[in-house]
C-alpha positions in Angstrom: 23.4 5.3 158.3 20.8 8.1 158.6 17.4 7.6 160.2 15.8 8.7 156.9 17.6 6.0 155.0 16.7 3.5 157.6 13.0 4.3 157.3 13.3 4.1 153.4 14.9 0.7 153.8 12.1 -0.5 156.1 9.5 0.9 153.7 11.0 -0.7 150.6 11.0 -4.1 152.4 7.4 -3.7 153.4 6.4 -2.6 149.9 7.9 -5.8 148.7 5.8 -7.7 151.2 2.7 -6.0 149.9 3.2 -7.7 146.5 3.0 -11.2 148.2 0.5 -10.4 151.0 -2.6 -11.0 148.9 -1.4 -14.3 147.7 -0.5 -16.2 150.9 -0.2 -15.7 154.6 2.8 -14.2 156.3 4.1 -17.5 157.6 4.6 -18.5 153.9 5.6 -15.3 152.2 8.3 -14.5 154.7 10.3 -17.3 153.1 10.2 -15.6 149.7 10.9 -12.1 150.9 13.7 -13.0 153.4 15.2 -15.4 150.9 15.3 -12.8 148.1 16.7 -10.1 150.5 19.4 -12.5 151.5 20.3 -13.4 147.8 20.5 -9.7 147.0 22.7 -9.1 150.0 25.1 -11.9 148.9 25.1 -10.6 145.3 25.6 -6.9 146.2 28.3 -7.7 148.7 30.2 -9.8 146.2 30.0 -7.2 143.4 31.4 -4.5 145.5 34.1 -6.7 146.9 35.0 -7.9 143.4 35.4 -4.3 142.3 37.7 -3.7 145.3 39.8 -6.7 144.4 40.1 -5.3 140.9 41.2 -1.9 142.4 38.1 -0.1 141.1 35.7 2.3 142.9 32.3 2.0 141.3 29.7 4.7 142.0 26.9 2.3 142.2 25.8 -1.4 141.8 25.3 -1.0 138.0 28.9 0.2 137.6 30.1 -2.6 139.9 28.2 -5.1 137.7 29.8 -3.7 134.5 33.3 -4.0 136.1 32.6 -7.6 137.2 31.2 -8.6 133.8 34.2 -7.1 132.0 36.6 -9.0 134.2 35.0 -12.3 133.2 35.9 -11.7 129.6 39.6 -12.2 130.5 40.0 -16.0 131.3 43.0 -15.5 133.5 41.6 -12.6 135.4 38.3 -14.5 135.8 39.9 -17.5 137.4 41.9 -15.4 139.8 38.9 -13.4 140.8 36.7 -16.4 141.4 39.4 -17.9 143.5 39.8 -14.8 145.7 36.0 -14.4 146.1 35.5 -18.0 147.1 38.4 -17.7 149.6 37.0 -14.5 151.1 33.2 -15.3 150.9 33.0 -19.0 150.1 30.9 -18.3 147.0 31.0 -16.5 143.6 28.1 -15.9 141.2 28.4 -15.8 137.4 27.9 -12.2 136.1 24.5 -13.1 134.5 23.2 -14.6 137.8 23.8 -11.6 140.1 20.7 -9.9 141.5 21.5 -6.8 139.5 21.8 -8.8 136.2 18.6 -10.6 136.8 16.7 -7.3 137.4 18.2 -6.0 134.2 16.7 -9.1 132.4 13.3 -8.3 134.1 13.5 -4.8 132.6 14.3 -6.2 129.2 11.4 -8.7 129.5 13.8 -11.6 129.3 13.8 -12.8 133.0 13.3 -16.6 133.6 12.6 -18.1 137.0 15.1 -20.9 136.2 17.9 -18.3 136.2 17.2 -17.3 139.8 16.8 -20.9 140.7 20.2 -21.6 139.2 21.6 -18.8 141.3 20.1 -20.3 144.4 21.7 -23.7 143.6 25.1 -22.2 142.9 25.1 -20.5 146.3 23.9 -23.6 148.1 26.5 -25.8 146.4 29.4 -23.4 146.9 30.0 -24.2 150.6 28.5 -26.2 153.5 27.6 -22.9 155.2 24.9 -22.3 152.5 23.7 -25.8 152.1 19.9 -26.0 151.5 19.6 -22.4 152.5 16.9 -21.5 149.9 14.9 -24.7 150.1 11.8 -22.9 151.3 11.7 -20.5 148.4 9.5 -22.4 146.0 9.7 -20.4 142.8 7.2 -22.6 141.0 4.5 -22.5 143.7 0.9 -22.1 142.4 0.4 -19.5 145.2 2.7 -17.1 143.3 0.4 -17.5 140.3 -1.7 -20.1 138.4 0.6 -20.1 135.4 4.4 -20.0 134.9 4.0 -16.5 133.4 2.2 -15.2 136.5 4.7 -16.9 138.9 7.5 -15.2 136.9 5.6 -11.8 137.1 5.2 -12.0 140.9 8.8 -12.7 141.6 9.9 -10.1 139.0 7.8 -7.4 140.8 9.3 -8.3 144.2 12.9 -8.2 142.8 12.2 -4.9 141.1 11.1 -3.4 144.4 14.0 -4.8 146.3 16.4 -3.5 143.6 15.9 0.1 144.9 18.0 -0.8 147.9 21.8 -0.7 147.9 21.9 -3.4 150.6 25.7 -3.8 150.7 26.1 -0.2 151.9 23.3 -0.3 154.5 25.6 -1.7 157.2 24.1 -2.8 160.5 20.8 -1.2 159.4 20.1 -4.1 157.1 20.4 -6.6 160.0 18.0 -4.3 162.0 15.6 -4.2 159.0 15.7 -8.0 158.7 14.7 -8.2 162.4 12.0 -5.6 161.7 10.6 -7.8 158.9 10.7 -10.9 161.1 8.9 -9.1 163.8 6.2 -7.9 161.3 5.8 -11.4 160.0 5.4 -12.7 163.6 2.7 -10.1 164.2 0.8 -11.2 161.1 1.4 -14.9 161.7 0.0 -14.8 165.3 0.3 -18.2 167.0 2.5 -19.6 164.2 5.1 -17.0 165.1 6.1 -18.5 168.4 8.4 -21.0 166.7 10.7 -18.3 165.2 10.5 -15.0 167.1 11.1 -13.6 170.5 10.0 -9.9 170.7 13.0 -7.5 170.8 12.1 -6.0 174.2 12.2 -9.4 175.8 15.4 -10.3 174.0 16.9 -7.1 175.1 15.9 -7.6 178.8 17.3 -11.2 178.9 20.5 -10.4 177.1 21.3 -7.5 179.5 20.8 -9.9 182.4 23.2 -12.6 181.1 25.8 -10.1 179.9 25.7 -7.9 183.1 29.3 -7.0 184.0 30.7 -8.9 181.0 30.2 -6.4 178.3 34.0 -6.0 177.8 34.8 -9.7 177.9 36.6 -11.1 174.8 35.6 -14.5 173.5 32.2 -14.5 175.2 30.1 -17.6 174.3 26.3 -17.6 174.2 24.0 -20.6 173.6 20.3 -20.9 172.7 19.1 -24.5 172.2 15.7 -23.3 170.9 17.0 -20.4 168.9 14.2 -19.8 166.4 15.4 -17.0 164.0 18.3 -16.3 166.3 17.1 -13.0 167.6 17.9 -13.8 171.2 21.5 -14.8 170.3 22.1 -11.8 168.1 21.1 -9.3 170.9 24.4 -10.2 172.5 26.1 -8.4 169.5 24.3 -5.2 170.4 25.3 -5.2 174.0 28.9 -6.5 174.0 31.7 -4.1 173.4 33.7 -7.0 171.9 31.0 -8.3 169.6 33.4 -9.5 167.0 34.7 -12.1 169.4 31.4 -13.6 170.5 30.8 -17.3 169.7 27.2 -18.1 168.9 25.9 -21.7 169.6 22.3 -22.4 168.6 20.0 -25.3 167.8 16.6 -25.3 166.1 14.2 -28.2 165.4 12.3 -26.6 162.5 14.4 -26.7 159.4 12.8 -23.6 157.8 13.4 -21.6 161.0 16.9 -23.0 161.3 17.6 -21.6 157.7 16.2 -18.3 158.8 18.6 -18.1 161.7 21.5 -18.9 159.4 20.6 -16.0 157.1 20.1 -13.8 160.0 23.6 -14.5 161.4 25.2 -13.7 158.0 23.1 -10.5 157.5 24.2 -9.3 160.9 27.8 -9.7 159.9 28.7 -12.6 162.2 31.9 -14.1 161.1 31.5 -17.7 159.8 34.0 -19.0 162.3 31.8 -17.7 165.1 28.6 -19.4 164.0 27.9 -22.8 165.4 24.3 -23.7 164.5 22.6 -27.1 164.4 19.3 -28.4 163.0 18.0 -31.0 165.6 15.7 -31.9 168.5 17.2 -30.4 171.6 15.5 -32.8 174.1 15.8 -36.0 172.1 19.5 -35.7 171.5 21.9 -33.5 173.5 23.9 -31.0 171.5 26.7 -29.9 171.6 28.6 -33.0 172.7 32.0 -31.9 171.4 33.9 -29.1 173.2 32.9 -26.6 174.1 29.8 -27.9 175.8 29.4 -25.2 178.5 28.8 -21.5 177.9 29.0 -18.1 179.6 25.4 -17.4 178.8 22.4 -19.5 178.0 19.3 -17.8 176.6 16.0 -19.7 175.9 12.4 -19.1 174.9 11.3 -22.7 174.4 7.8 -23.8 173.3 5.6 -23.6 176.4 4.3 -26.8 177.9 5.2 -28.8 174.9 4.9 -32.6 174.8 8.0 -34.8 174.9 8.7 -38.5 175.2 10.0 -38.5 178.8 11.3 -42.0 178.1 12.9 -43.9 181.0 16.2 -43.8 179.3 16.4 -40.1 180.0 16.7 -40.8 183.7 20.3 -41.8 183.0 20.9 -38.8 180.8 23.5 -36.5 182.4 21.2 -33.5 181.9 18.4 -34.9 184.0 19.8 -37.7 186.2 20.6 -35.8 189.3 17.0 -34.6 189.8 15.5 -38.1 190.4 12.5 -37.5 188.1 11.7 -36.3 184.6 9.5 -33.5 183.5 6.0 -34.8 182.7 5.3 -36.0 179.1 2.6 -33.3 178.7 4.8 -30.4 179.9 8.5 -30.3 178.8 9.1 -26.9 180.4 11.6 -28.3 183.0 13.2 -30.6 180.5 14.2 -27.5 178.5 15.3 -25.6 181.6 17.5 -28.5 182.8 19.0 -28.9 179.3 20.0 -25.2 179.3 21.3 -25.3 182.9 23.4 -28.4 182.1 25.2 -26.4 179.4 25.9 -23.4 181.6 29.4 -22.6 182.8 30.0 -22.3 186.6 30.6 -18.6 186.1 27.7 -18.2 183.7 24.2 -16.8 183.8 21.1 -18.3 182.2 17.7 -16.6 181.4 14.7 -18.6 180.2 11.1 -17.6 179.5 8.4 -20.1 180.7 4.8 -20.1 181.8 4.0 -19.3 185.5 3.0 -23.0 186.1 6.7 -24.0 186.6 6.8 -21.8 189.7 4.2 -23.7 191.6 3.1 -26.9 189.9 3.6 -30.0 192.1 4.4 -33.7 191.4 7.6 -34.2 189.3 7.9 -30.5 188.6 7.8 -29.7 192.3 10.6 -32.2 193.0 12.8 -30.8 190.3 12.2 -27.2 191.5 13.1 -28.3 195.1 16.4 -29.7 194.0 17.2 -26.6 192.0 16.4 -24.4 195.0 18.4 -26.5 197.4 21.3 -26.2 195.1 20.9 -22.4 194.9 20.4 -22.6 191.1 17.4 -20.2 190.9 18.6 -16.7 191.3 15.7 -14.5 190.2 12.1 -14.8 189.2 10.6 -12.0 187.0 6.9 -11.8 186.3 6.2 -10.4 182.9 2.9 -8.8 181.6 0.3 -10.9 179.8 0.0 -10.7 176.0 3.5 -9.6 175.1 4.3 -12.7 172.9 2.9 -13.4 169.5 2.1 -17.0 170.2 0.3 -16.7 173.6 -1.6 -14.2 175.6 -0.7 -15.8 179.0 1.6 -14.0 181.4 5.1 -15.5 181.5 8.1 -15.5 183.7 11.8 -15.0 183.1 13.8 -17.3 185.4 17.4 -16.5 186.0 19.7 -19.4 187.0 23.3 -19.5 188.1 25.9 -22.0 189.3 28.4 -21.5 192.1 26.3 -19.0 194.1 27.3 -17.9 197.7 23.7 -18.3 199.0 20.3 -19.7 198.1 18.0 -16.6 198.3 15.7 -15.7 195.4 14.8 -12.3 194.1 11.2 -11.8 193.0 10.3 -9.0 190.6 6.6 -8.4 189.7 6.6 -6.4 186.4 3.2 -7.8 185.4 1.7 -4.3 185.3 4.6 -2.6 183.6 3.6 -2.3 179.9 2.1 -0.1 177.3 -1.0 -1.3 175.6 -0.5 -1.9 171.9 -2.8 -2.7 169.0 -2.3 -6.5 169.2 0.2 -7.0 171.9 1.2 -5.3 175.1 4.7 -3.7 174.8 7.6 -3.5 177.2 9.2 -0.1 176.7 12.7 0.9 177.5 11.6 2.5 180.9 10.0 -0.8 181.9 13.1 -2.8 181.0 15.3 -0.4 182.9 13.2 -0.7 186.0 13.5 -4.5 185.9 17.2 -4.3 185.4 17.6 -1.8 188.2 15.8 -4.1 190.6 17.8 -7.1 189.4 21.1 -5.2 189.9 20.3 -3.8 193.3 18.7 -6.9 194.7 16.7 -5.1 197.4 13.1 -5.0 198.5 10.9 -2.5 196.6 7.3 -2.2 197.9 4.8 -3.8 195.6 7.5 -4.6 193.0 10.5 -6.6 194.3 11.3 -8.9 197.2 14.4 -10.8 198.2 13.3 -14.1 199.9 15.7 -16.0 202.0 16.0 -19.8 201.6 14.2 -20.4 204.9 11.2 -18.5 203.7 11.1 -20.5 200.5 11.2 -23.7 202.5 8.3 -22.5 204.7 6.4 -22.0 201.4 7.1 -25.6 200.5 9.4 -24.5 197.6 6.4 -22.7 195.9 7.7 -19.7 193.9 4.4 -18.2 192.9 5.2 -14.5 192.8 2.1 -13.2 194.8 3.4 -15.2 197.8 6.4 -12.9 198.0 5.4 -9.6 196.3 2.3 -8.1 197.7 0.7 -5.9 195.0 -2.7 -5.5 196.8 -4.0 -2.0 196.5 -6.7 -1.0 199.0 -9.5 0.8 197.4 -10.2 4.4 198.5 -13.2 4.8 200.8 -16.4 5.9 199.0 -18.2 9.0 200.2 -21.9 8.4 200.3 -22.6 12.1 200.2 -20.6 12.4 197.0 -22.5 9.4 195.5 -25.8 11.0 196.4 -24.8 14.4 194.9 -23.6 12.7 191.7 -26.9 10.7 191.5 -28.9 13.9 191.9 -26.8 15.6 189.2 -27.5 12.7 186.8 -31.2 13.0 187.5 -31.2 16.7 186.7 -29.3 16.2 183.4 -31.7 13.4 182.4 -34.7 15.6 183.1 -33.3 18.4 181.0 -32.5 16.0 178.2 -36.1 14.7 178.3 -37.5 18.2 178.2 -35.4 19.1 175.2 -36.5 16.0 173.4 -40.2 16.6 174.2 -39.9 20.2 172.8 -38.3 18.9 169.6 -41.0 16.2 169.2 -43.9 18.6 169.6 -44.0 19.6 166.0 -43.9 16.0 164.6 -47.0 14.5 163.0 -47.5 10.9 161.9 -48.1 10.4 158.2 -50.3 7.4 158.9 -52.7 6.5 161.6 -50.3 3.8 162.8 -47.3 6.2 162.8 -49.4 8.8 164.7 -50.3 6.1 167.4 -46.6 5.3 167.9 -45.7 9.0 168.2 -48.5 9.5 170.8 -47.2 6.5 172.8 -43.7 7.9 172.6 -44.8 11.3 173.9 -46.7 9.7 176.8 -43.6 7.7 177.9 -41.5 10.8 177.5 -43.9 12.7 179.8 -43.6 10.1 182.5 -46.9 8.4 181.8 -46.8 4.5 182.0 -48.2 2.7 179.0 -49.1 -1.0 179.1 -51.0 -2.9 176.4 -52.1 0.3 174.8 -53.9 1.5 178.0 -52.8 4.8 179.6 -52.1 4.8 183.4 -51.4 8.1 185.1 
């Protein structure tokens, strides 16, 4: 796929968003646009595959549509074709309900929203994989238009714009474009975006950490119990050299976001057998409980300092029982961390993003942190810059955890000043990520950037992991030359005097049109000439 085609794809998707942008906020219209993109993907993929099964080679989607429609006129051929499509893809659309056919009906002025709604229902009812997948796409919402005709018109316009894309032939670029859209929606949604999106740079950093040295491993398993749209999980596909064998396990509380992750998986070409996603509350009810329950990699970007029940019953929960206390009700950060760590294999690596408070807060959190450190669980602490997430401007930290470590030292990396300032958010660029990964791999002291602290030093600091205790980033200011300051001050005085002289010369020819205006002008000239004026009386 060429860079030019990729840009065209991105632009087409964004043009489609423009149609909806004036009608509702991004957090709402993302459901329409991403849902329609997904429906077109399923439709286009099916049409081309049907033509292949019929041993035809269509030049474009329109020809594939004609081949498909013709096949349905033969009852026997139709039955066999539907059977094969459902076996291969778990769904099959009627010829008049494909995205291509619906856009044709738009062009003829015959399109009805109910036809698209029926297509959604047919997909959802075809297999458990697609159940309720389009439930957030409300085709009859007043936000699309005050009347059924206007609702019809809005959806028609979006579909016509999307029809310019040949999605089935875009390959991996479509998955990337989908990620691009999700990122754009997150940027527009602001704080609402935290529930469904982790910026790609952070996903990239964390995934490189958990996959380090395992890029060629077959059957790698990755788990995200707060998966959002699945962007963290799907980064493993980009880094692994055996991406077709990765098993993805993810859970998400918000049903809309859970559906978004399901679409994202399919659009990224993840085999159905490798998707293990669940809609549920990670803290309230442990998942997964059936084998496998432990994974090679755990990736998490949970909601920061969220509230949870912290009910006494959790003290007997295997995830939390060995720590003696529970994370406080007002801050579930350690509850999320311990849940993820519980599901980590002995040979695995976990990376979680949390606010800095988890590094130094006391009480119950201090006790949990002490047990983790005594067990050698905390391997690395990375300080990230402020304002790199859409849902918060606070600086955050990536904590890397492992089991079965040979020692209990902790590597501290202070990357808080490594960013490029963006329009709305600060950005971690490739060079910043590579610097962090280099320090992580080499595990050596780097002045003002990285420090490897032994366990004894951590004990001396009372198990406080606040990064400035270990990485000294203090920069001594250069001494100021009083002679230079005096010279600069004199130069400023000279420039000011010259400017006043020029202004006075320009004002010499001015005359007030009224007595009042002339009085103001005279007063201005006296001030300009260095004469003090108070209450209309001149003082020299």
